N, CA, C and O atoms as CSV, one atom per row, in Angstrom:
chain,resi,resn,atom,element,x,y,z
A,1,MET,N,N,112.959,91.216,114.523
A,1,MET,CA,C,112.855,90.249,113.450
A,1,MET,C,C,113.621,88.985,113.841
A,1,MET,O,O,114.624,89.041,114.553
A,2,THR,N,N,113.136,87.874,113.369
A,2,THR,CA,C,113.860,86.640,113.606
A,2,THR,C,C,114.946,86.488,112.552
A,2,THR,O,O,114.898,87.131,111.503
A,3,THR,N,N,115.906,85.653,112.828
A,3,THR,CA,C,117.005,85.441,111.910
A,3,THR,C,C,116.475,85.032,110.541
A,3,THR,O,O,115.657,84.119,110.427
A,4,GLY,N,N,116.946,85.714,109.511
A,4,GLY,CA,C,116.535,85.390,108.150
A,4,GLY,C,C,115.239,86.038,107.702
A,4,GLY,O,O,114.918,85.994,106.514
A,5,HIS,N,N,114.486,86.637,108.608
A,5,HIS,CA,C,113.235,87.300,108.228
A,5,HIS,C,C,113.505,88.786,108.079
A,5,HIS,O,O,114.187,89.403,108.899
A,6,ARG,N,N,112.953,89.344,107.011
A,6,ARG,CA,C,113.213,90.751,106.752
A,6,ARG,C,C,111.979,91.419,106.156
A,6,ARG,O,O,111.267,90.827,105.344
A,7,ILE,N,N,111.739,92.652,106.568
A,7,ILE,CA,C,110.681,93.476,105.987
A,7,ILE,C,C,111.304,94.809,105.593
A,7,ILE,O,O,112.015,95.434,106.380
A,8,THR,N,N,111.026,95.232,104.367
A,8,THR,CA,C,111.414,96.573,103.938
A,8,THR,C,C,110.163,97.283,103.441
A,8,THR,O,O,109.264,96.665,102.871
A,9,ILE,N,N,110.123,98.578,103.663
A,9,ILE,CA,C,108.998,99.410,103.218
A,9,ILE,C,C,109.583,100.614,102.496
A,9,ILE,O,O,110.447,101.318,103.018
A,10,LYS,N,N,109.091,100.832,101.284
A,10,LYS,CA,C,109.557,101.981,100.496
A,10,LYS,C,C,108.373,102.615,99.789
A,10,LYS,O,O,107.361,101.961,99.540
A,11,LYS,N,N,108.509,103.881,99.471
A,11,LYS,CA,C,107.510,104.530,98.629
A,11,LYS,C,C,107.624,103.929,97.245
A,11,LYS,O,O,108.718,103.807,96.694
A,12,SER,N,N,106.482,103.554,96.687
A,12,SER,CA,C,106.472,102.999,95.340
A,12,SER,C,C,106.671,104.128,94.336
A,12,SER,O,O,106.191,105.244,94.534
A,13,ASP,N,N,107.376,103.822,93.271
A,13,ASP,CA,C,107.554,104.820,92.218
A,13,ASP,C,C,106.484,104.691,91.137
A,13,ASP,O,O,106.535,105.366,90.108
A,14,ARG,N,N,105.501,103.798,91.393
A,14,ARG,CA,C,104.417,103.596,90.435
A,14,ARG,C,C,103.073,103.707,91.143
A,14,ARG,O,O,102.932,103.238,92.273
A,15,PRO,N,N,102.090,104.318,90.499
A,15,PRO,CA,C,100.746,104.369,91.082
A,15,PRO,C,C,100.078,103.000,91.034
A,15,PRO,O,O,100.468,102.130,90.256
A,16,VAL,N,N,99.067,102.825,91.879
A,16,VAL,CA,C,98.308,101.576,91.922
A,16,VAL,C,C,96.810,101.880,91.898
A,16,VAL,O,O,96.361,102.975,92.238
A,17,ARG,N,N,96.059,100.857,91.478
A,17,ARG,CA,C,94.596,100.951,91.467
A,17,ARG,C,C,94.050,99.597,91.904
A,17,ARG,O,O,94.610,98.552,91.575
A,18,VAL,N,N,92.948,99.633,92.650
A,18,VAL,CA,C,92.270,98.408,93.057
A,18,VAL,C,C,90.870,98.445,92.455
A,18,VAL,O,O,90.098,99.368,92.714
A,19,VAL,N,N,90.548,97.431,91.647
A,19,VAL,CA,C,89.238,97.326,91.016
A,19,VAL,C,C,88.659,95.968,91.392
A,19,VAL,O,O,89.325,94.939,91.283
A,20,TYR,N,N,87.409,95.986,91.835
A,20,TYR,CA,C,86.715,94.737,92.149
A,20,TYR,C,C,85.339,94.792,91.494
A,20,TYR,O,O,84.576,95.729,91.725
A,21,ALA,N,N,85.027,93.798,90.688
A,21,ALA,CA,C,83.742,93.716,89.987
A,21,ALA,C,C,83.430,95.019,89.244
A,21,ALA,O,O,82.294,95.494,89.249
A,22,GLY,N,N,84.454,95.584,88.610
A,22,GLY,CA,C,84.275,96.791,87.819
A,22,GLY,C,C,84.246,98.087,88.604
A,22,GLY,O,O,84.167,99.160,88.007
A,23,GLN,N,N,84.307,98.020,89.910
A,23,GLN,CA,C,84.249,99.207,90.779
A,23,GLN,C,C,85.658,99.543,91.281
A,23,GLN,O,O,86.357,98.677,91.807
A,24,VAL,N,N,86.071,100.807,91.114
A,24,VAL,CA,C,87.366,101.238,91.645
A,24,VAL,C,C,87.219,101.420,93.151
A,24,VAL,O,O,86.427,102.239,93.616
A,25,LEU,N,N,87.994,100.645,93.905
A,25,LEU,CA,C,87.967,100.730,95.370
A,25,LEU,C,C,89.068,101.615,95.921
A,25,LEU,O,O,88.943,102.166,97.015
A,26,ALA,N,N,90.149,101.751,95.162
A,26,ALA,CA,C,91.266,102.587,95.609
A,26,ALA,C,C,92.107,102.960,94.402
A,26,ALA,O,O,92.213,102.210,93.432
A,27,GLU,N,N,92.695,104.131,94.491
A,27,GLU,CA,C,93.614,104.594,93.452
A,27,GLU,C,C,94.577,105.559,94.123
A,27,GLU,O,O,94.164,106.506,94.793
A,28,SER,N,N,95.876,105.304,93.931
A,28,SER,CA,C,96.852,106.123,94.644
A,28,SER,C,C,98.138,106.269,93.841
A,28,SER,O,O,98.599,105.330,93.193
A,29,ASP,N,N,98.701,107.467,93.902
A,29,ASP,CA,C,100.025,107.685,93.330
A,29,ASP,C,C,101.072,107.797,94.441
A,29,ASP,O,O,102.187,108.269,94.216
A,30,ARG,N,N,100.686,107.348,95.662
A,30,ARG,CA,C,101.626,107.407,96.786
A,30,ARG,C,C,101.562,106.164,97.684
A,30,ARG,O,O,101.596,106.278,98.909
A,31,PRO,N,N,101.469,104.979,97.068
A,31,PRO,CA,C,101.444,103.775,97.895
A,31,PRO,C,C,102.834,103.448,98.442
A,31,PRO,O,O,103.856,103.908,97.933
A,32,LEU,N,N,102.827,102.644,99.486
A,32,LEU,CA,C,104.061,102.062,100.005
A,32,LEU,C,C,104.114,100.615,99.533
A,32,LEU,O,O,103.083,99.947,99.464
A,33,VAL,N,N,105.288,100.135,99.213
A,33,VAL,CA,C,105.439,98.724,98.873
A,33,VAL,C,C,106.194,98.056,100.017
A,33,VAL,O,O,107.293,98.467,100.392
A,34,LEU,N,N,105.566,97.009,100.561
A,34,LEU,CA,C,106.145,96.258,101.666
A,34,LEU,C,C,106.630,94.926,101.103
A,34,LEU,O,O,105.867,94.165,100.507
A,35,ARG,N,N,107.908,94.670,101.308
A,35,ARG,CA,C,108.507,93.400,100.884
A,35,ARG,C,C,108.890,92.641,102.146
A,35,ARG,O,O,109.607,93.146,103.010
A,36,GLU,N,N,108.386,91.401,102.223
A,36,GLU,CA,C,108.600,90.582,103.404
A,36,GLU,C,C,109.079,89.197,102.981
A,36,GLU,O,O,108.568,88.614,102.025
A,37,THR,N,N,110.047,88.692,103.693
A,37,THR,CA,C,110.597,87.376,103.409
A,37,THR,C,C,109.475,86.346,103.271
A,37,THR,O,O,108.634,86.207,104.159
A,38,GLY,N,N,109.476,85.631,102.153
A,38,GLY,CA,C,108.519,84.557,101.939
A,38,GLY,C,C,107.123,84.983,101.522
A,38,GLY,O,O,106.235,84.138,101.405
A,39,CYS,N,N,106.908,86.268,101.295
A,39,CYS,CA,C,105.576,86.784,100.947
A,39,CYS,C,C,105.650,87.597,99.654
A,39,CYS,O,O,106.704,88.134,99.315
A,40,PRO,N,N,104.531,87.687,98.935
A,40,PRO,CA,C,104.529,88.554,97.753
A,40,PRO,C,C,104.600,90.022,98.167
A,40,PRO,O,O,104.227,90.375,99.285
A,41,ASP,N,N,105.076,90.868,97.270
A,41,ASP,CA,C,105.065,92.311,97.528
A,41,ASP,C,C,103.636,92.740,97.804
A,41,ASP,O,O,102.707,92.280,97.140
A,42,ARG,N,N,103.458,93.613,98.773
A,42,ARG,CA,C,102.133,94.144,99.110
A,42,ARG,C,C,102.193,95.661,99.056
A,42,ARG,O,O,103.139,96.283,99.538
A,43,TYR,N,N,101.155,96.242,98.453
A,43,TYR,CA,C,101.051,97.694,98.350
A,43,TYR,C,C,100.101,98.196,99.426
A,43,TYR,O,O,98.953,97.760,99.505
A,44,TYR,N,N,100.579,99.103,100.244
A,44,TYR,CA,C,99.788,99.722,101.302
A,44,TYR,C,C,99.412,101.119,100.832
A,44,TYR,O,O,100.268,101.955,100.543
A,45,ILE,N,N,98.104,101.342,100.767
A,45,ILE,CA,C,97.541,102.549,100.171
A,45,ILE,C,C,97.039,103.470,101.281
A,45,ILE,O,O,96.350,103.013,102.194
A,46,PRO,N,N,97.377,104.769,101.217
A,46,PRO,CA,C,96.867,105.696,102.237
A,46,PRO,C,C,95.341,105.632,102.318
A,46,PRO,O,O,94.660,105.547,101.296
A,47,ALA,N,N,94.816,105.674,103.534
A,47,ALA,CA,C,93.368,105.564,103.751
A,47,ALA,C,C,92.598,106.613,102.939
A,47,ALA,O,O,91.479,106.350,102.497
A,48,GLU,N,N,93.178,107.781,102.742
A,48,GLU,CA,C,92.509,108.847,101.993
A,48,GLU,C,C,92.283,108.472,100.530
A,48,GLU,O,O,91.445,109.074,99.859
A,49,ASP,N,N,93.021,107.485,100.032
A,49,ASP,CA,C,92.921,107.078,98.632
A,49,ASP,C,C,92.064,105.818,98.448
A,49,ASP,O,O,92.022,105.247,97.358
A,50,VAL,N,N,91.388,105.392,99.509
A,50,VAL,CA,C,90.562,104.186,99.482
A,50,VAL,C,C,89.098,104.579,99.650
A,50,VAL,O,O,88.785,105.450,100.462
A,51,ARG,N,N,88.199,103.953,98.898
A,51,ARG,CA,C,86.757,104.212,99.008
A,51,ARG,C,C,86.204,103.473,100.233
A,51,ARG,O,O,85.531,102.451,100.101
A,52,LEU,N,N,86.494,103.998,101.407
A,52,LEU,CA,C,86.040,103.385,102.654
A,52,LEU,C,C,84.523,103.352,102.755
A,52,LEU,O,O,83.968,102.524,103.477
A,53,ASP,N,N,83.840,104.250,102.032
A,53,ASP,CA,C,82.379,104.267,102.050
A,53,ASP,C,C,81.779,103.006,101.424
A,53,ASP,O,O,80.607,102.709,101.653
A,54,LEU,N,N,82.553,102.268,100.647
A,54,LEU,CA,C,82.073,101.045,100.021
A,54,LEU,C,C,82.371,99.799,100.861
A,54,LEU,O,O,81.837,98.723,100.590
A,55,LEU,N,N,83.214,99.944,101.869
A,55,LEU,CA,C,83.680,98.808,102.666
A,55,LEU,C,C,83.013,98.772,104.032
A,55,LEU,O,O,82.675,99.811,104.598
A,56,THR,N,N,82.828,97.574,104.553
A,56,THR,CA,C,82.241,97.377,105.872
A,56,THR,C,C,83.272,96.723,106.780
A,56,THR,O,O,83.883,95.725,106.398
A,57,PRO,N,N,83.476,97.275,107.989
A,57,PRO,CA,C,84.423,96.629,108.904
A,57,PRO,C,C,84.005,95.189,109.197
A,57,PRO,O,O,82.821,94.886,109.343
A,58,SER,N,N,84.983,94.331,109.277
A,58,SER,CA,C,84.772,92.918,109.565
A,58,SER,C,C,85.193,92.644,111.008
A,58,SER,O,O,85.970,93.403,111.587
A,59,GLY,N,N,84.692,91.584,111.573
A,59,GLY,CA,C,85.124,91.189,112.910
A,59,GLY,C,C,86.432,90.413,112.903
A,59,GLY,O,O,86.958,90.067,113.961
A,60,THR,N,N,86.954,90.140,111.718
A,60,THR,CA,C,88.177,89.351,111.613
A,60,THR,C,C,89.384,90.144,112.112
A,60,THR,O,O,89.542,91.327,111.810
A,61,ARG,N,N,90.224,89.465,112.878
A,61,ARG,CA,C,91.504,90.015,113.330
A,61,ARG,C,C,92.535,88.902,113.168
A,61,ARG,O,O,92.256,87.738,113.458
A,62,THR,N,N,93.710,89.264,112.710
A,62,THR,CA,C,94.806,88.310,112.641
A,62,THR,C,C,96.025,88.950,113.275
A,62,THR,O,O,96.115,90.172,113.395
A,63,TYR,N,N,96.958,88.106,113.679
A,63,TYR,CA,C,98.165,88.616,114.335
A,63,TYR,C,C,99.400,88.183,113.558
A,63,TYR,O,O,99.552,87.010,113.217
A,64,CYS,N,N,100.263,89.120,113.285
A,64,CYS,CA,C,101.564,88.863,112.674
A,64,CYS,C,C,102.627,89.259,113.694
A,64,CYS,O,O,102.590,90.383,114.193
A,65,PRO,N,N,103.560,88.389,114.017
A,65,PRO,CA,C,104.579,88.737,115.009
A,65,PRO,C,C,105.494,89.871,114.562
A,65,PRO,O,O,106.200,90.456,115.383
A,66,PHE,N,N,105.489,90.184,113.276
A,66,PHE,CA,C,106.361,91.232,112.754
A,66,PHE,C,C,105.656,92.563,112.531
A,66,PHE,O,O,106.282,93.622,112.582
A,67,LYS,N,N,104.329,92.504,112.278
A,67,LYS,CA,C,103.586,93.726,111.972
A,67,LYS,C,C,102.555,94.097,113.035
A,67,LYS,O,O,102.240,95.277,113.192
A,68,GLY,N,N,102.029,93.131,113.758
A,68,GLY,CA,C,101.031,93.407,114.788
A,68,GLY,C,C,99.687,92.792,114.448
A,68,GLY,O,O,99.616,91.799,113.724
A,69,THR,N,N,98.611,93.387,114.975
A,69,THR,CA,C,97.257,92.882,114.779
A,69,THR,C,C,96.589,93.624,113.626
A,69,THR,O,O,96.549,94.854,113.596
A,70,ALA,N,N,96.068,92.848,112.677
A,70,ALA,CA,C,95.400,93.419,111.507
A,70,ALA,C,C,93.893,93.413,111.698
A,70,ALA,O,O,93.329,92.482,112.273
A,71,SER,N,N,93.253,94.462,111.209
A,71,SER,CA,C,91.796,94.565,111.120
A,71,SER,C,C,91.427,94.448,109.645
A,71,SER,O,O,92.235,94.772,108.774
A,72,TYR,N,N,90.192,93.981,109.360
A,72,TYR,CA,C,89.762,93.722,107.987
A,72,TYR,C,C,88.466,94.446,107.650
A,72,TYR,O,O,87.687,94.807,108.533
A,73,TRP,N,N,88.252,94.652,106.333
A,73,TRP,CA,C,87.021,95.224,105.795
A,73,TRP,C,C,86.554,94.342,104.650
A,73,TRP,O,O,87.350,93.650,104.016
A,74,SER,N,N,85.253,94.377,104.395
A,74,SER,CA,C,84.650,93.508,103.382
A,74,SER,C,C,83.713,94.286,102.476
A,74,SER,O,O,83.294,95.401,102.787
A,75,LEU,N,N,83.396,93.664,101.345
A,75,LEU,CA,C,82.287,94.057,100.483
A,75,LEU,C,C,81.195,93.015,100.692
A,75,LEU,O,O,81.479,91.944,101.229
A,76,PRO,N,N,79.953,93.292,100.287
A,76,PRO,CA,C,78.893,92.304,100.488
A,76,PRO,C,C,79.217,90.920,99.925
A,76,PRO,O,O,78.809,89.910,100.499
A,77,ASP,N,N,79.943,90.864,98.813
A,77,ASP,CA,C,80.260,89.569,98.211
A,77,ASP,C,C,81.745,89.214,98.267
A,77,ASP,O,O,82.201,88.326,97.546
A,78,ALA,N,N,82.494,89.901,99.117
A,78,ALA,CA,C,83.937,89.647,99.230
A,78,ALA,C,C,84.382,89.900,100.671
A,78,ALA,O,O,84.697,91.026,101.055
A,79,ALA,N,N,84.397,88.831,101.449
A,79,ALA,CA,C,84.776,88.951,102.863
A,79,ALA,C,C,86.276,89.221,103.008
A,79,ALA,O,O,87.108,88.650,102.302
A,80,ASP,N,N,86.581,90.098,103.935
A,80,ASP,CA,C,87.975,90.366,104.319
A,80,ASP,C,C,88.874,90.670,103.120
A,80,ASP,O,O,89.973,90.130,102.992
A,81,LEU,N,N,88.390,91.527,102.269
A,81,LEU,CA,C,89.080,91.900,101.038
A,81,LEU,C,C,90.278,92.817,101.284
A,81,LEU,O,O,91.222,92.837,100.495
A,82,VAL,N,N,90.237,93.559,102.359
A,82,VAL,CA,C,91.265,94.570,102.645
A,82,VAL,C,C,91.611,94.512,104.124
A,82,VAL,O,O,90.770,94.187,104.962
A,83,TRP,N,N,92.859,94.831,104.432
A,83,TRP,CA,C,93.281,94.834,105.831
A,83,TRP,C,C,94.205,96.009,106.115
A,83,TRP,O,O,94.733,96.649,105.205
A,84,ALA,N,N,94.382,96.267,107.389
A,84,ALA,CA,C,95.283,97.335,107.846
A,84,ALA,C,C,95.774,96.980,109.239
A,84,ALA,O,O,95.190,96.151,109.937
A,85,TYR,N,N,96.843,97.618,109.614
A,85,TYR,CA,C,97.402,97.480,110.957
A,85,TYR,C,C,97.220,98.820,111.670
A,85,TYR,O,O,98.053,99.713,111.518
A,86,PRO,N,N,96.141,98.972,112.448
A,86,PRO,CA,C,95.873,100.256,113.100
A,86,PRO,C,C,96.980,100.692,114.064
A,86,PRO,O,O,97.248,101.885,114.207
A,87,GLU,N,N,97.607,99.740,114.711
A,87,GLU,CA,C,98.720,100.027,115.632
A,87,GLU,C,C,99.885,99.107,115.272
A,87,GLU,O,O,100.172,98.159,116.003
A,88,PRO,N,N,100.561,99.381,114.146
A,88,PRO,CA,C,101.636,98.481,113.725
A,88,PRO,C,C,102.818,98.517,114.697
A,88,PRO,O,O,103.002,99.473,115.451
A,89,LYS,N,N,103.593,97.464,114.653
A,89,LYS,CA,C,104.806,97.404,115.470
A,89,LYS,C,C,105.768,98.506,115.015
A,89,LYS,O,O,105.713,98.936,113.863
A,90,PRO,N,N,106.639,98.959,115.902
A,90,PRO,CA,C,107.531,100.080,115.577
A,90,PRO,C,C,108.370,99.892,114.304
A,90,PRO,O,O,108.614,100.859,113.583
A,91,ASP,N,N,108.804,98.678,114.027
A,91,ASP,CA,C,109.642,98.450,112.841
A,91,ASP,C,C,108.909,98.680,111.518
A,91,ASP,O,O,109.544,98.843,110.476
A,92,VAL,N,N,107.570,98.693,111.559
A,92,VAL,CA,C,106.778,98.905,110.340
A,92,VAL,C,C,105.789,100.064,110.527
A,92,VAL,O,O,104.712,100.071,109.931
A,93,ALA,N,N,106.155,101.018,111.338
A,93,ALA,CA,C,105.261,102.132,111.683
A,93,ALA,C,C,104.746,102.884,110.456
A,93,ALA,O,O,103.680,103.497,110.513
A,94,GLU,N,N,105.483,102.846,109.360
A,94,GLU,CA,C,105.072,103.585,108.157
A,94,GLU,C,C,103.730,103.114,107.603
A,94,GLU,O,O,103.053,103.883,106.919
A,95,ILE,N,N,103.325,101.871,107.878
A,95,ILE,CA,C,102.070,101.373,107.301
A,95,ILE,C,C,100.833,101.801,108.085
A,95,ILE,O,O,99.712,101.494,107.680
A,96,LYS,N,N,101.020,102.502,109.194
A,96,LYS,CA,C,99.871,103.023,109.936
A,96,LYS,C,C,99.061,103.929,109.003
A,96,LYS,O,O,99.630,104.693,108.223
A,97,ASP,N,N,97.745,103.840,109.088
A,97,ASP,CA,C,96.828,104.641,108.268
A,97,ASP,C,C,96.901,104.294,106.775
A,97,ASP,O,O,96.556,105.115,105.925
A,98,HIS,N,N,97.348,103.087,106.469
A,98,HIS,CA,C,97.379,102.568,105.105
A,98,HIS,C,C,96.608,101.247,105.075
A,98,HIS,O,O,96.582,100.514,106.064
A,99,LEU,N,N,95.981,100.949,103.931
A,99,LEU,CA,C,95.234,99.705,103.766
A,99,LEU,C,C,95.860,98.883,102.645
A,99,LEU,O,O,96.495,99.416,101.735
A,100,CYS,N,N,95.665,97.580,102.739
A,100,CYS,CA,C,96.261,96.667,101.781
A,100,CYS,C,C,95.190,95.738,101.211
A,100,CYS,O,O,94.337,95.238,101.944
A,101,PHE,N,N,95.242,95.513,99.900
A,101,PHE,CA,C,94.323,94.630,99.195
A,101,PHE,C,C,95.107,93.442,98.634
A,101,PHE,O,O,96.310,93.543,98.396
A,102,TYR,N,N,94.421,92.323,98.426
A,102,TYR,CA,C,95.068,91.157,97.850
A,102,TYR,C,C,95.464,91.386,96.392
A,102,TYR,O,O,96.558,91.008,95.975
A,103,GLU,N,N,94.578,92.001,95.626
A,103,GLU,CA,C,94.823,92.211,94.195
A,103,GLU,C,C,94.944,93.703,93.896
A,103,GLU,O,O,94.021,94.474,94.158
A,104,VAL,N,N,96.092,94.102,93.344
A,104,VAL,CA,C,96.363,95.510,93.043
A,104,VAL,C,C,96.894,95.601,91.626
A,104,VAL,O,O,97.752,94.811,91.230
A,105,GLU,N,N,96.389,96.564,90.856
A,105,GLU,CA,C,96.940,96.855,89.534
A,105,GLU,C,C,98.054,97.872,89.711
A,105,GLU,O,O,97.833,98.950,90.263
A,106,VAL,N,N,99.242,97.535,89.247
A,106,VAL,CA,C,100.359,98.494,89.268
A,106,VAL,C,C,100.390,99.154,87.912
A,106,VAL,O,O,100.458,98.476,86.887
A,107,MET,N,N,100.339,100.487,87.896
A,107,MET,CA,C,100.248,101.210,86.630
A,107,MET,C,C,101.588,101.797,86.216
A,107,MET,O,O,101.684,102.438,85.170
């Protein structure tokens, strides 16, 4: 990490749900919450709790110097709606096999 930059990952004590256009895309009582300097809290949901059958892999890739290279998935009318780090950097290894959405309902 660079000076002043920090990432923490903890098990959330609250379940989350992701709904898009009335369709539940994910629901989990075991998400991780990732807090990163300068960024909003992000909930990483285990892949088993995500409706991957509704999502299509995207060709988009982005790189974060702290987390690694992200892969994205889309819906027909929502490009790059969800992302994951298939091979996260060691400091954030807990997010492997978890997906993250921009909009999450915390229950």
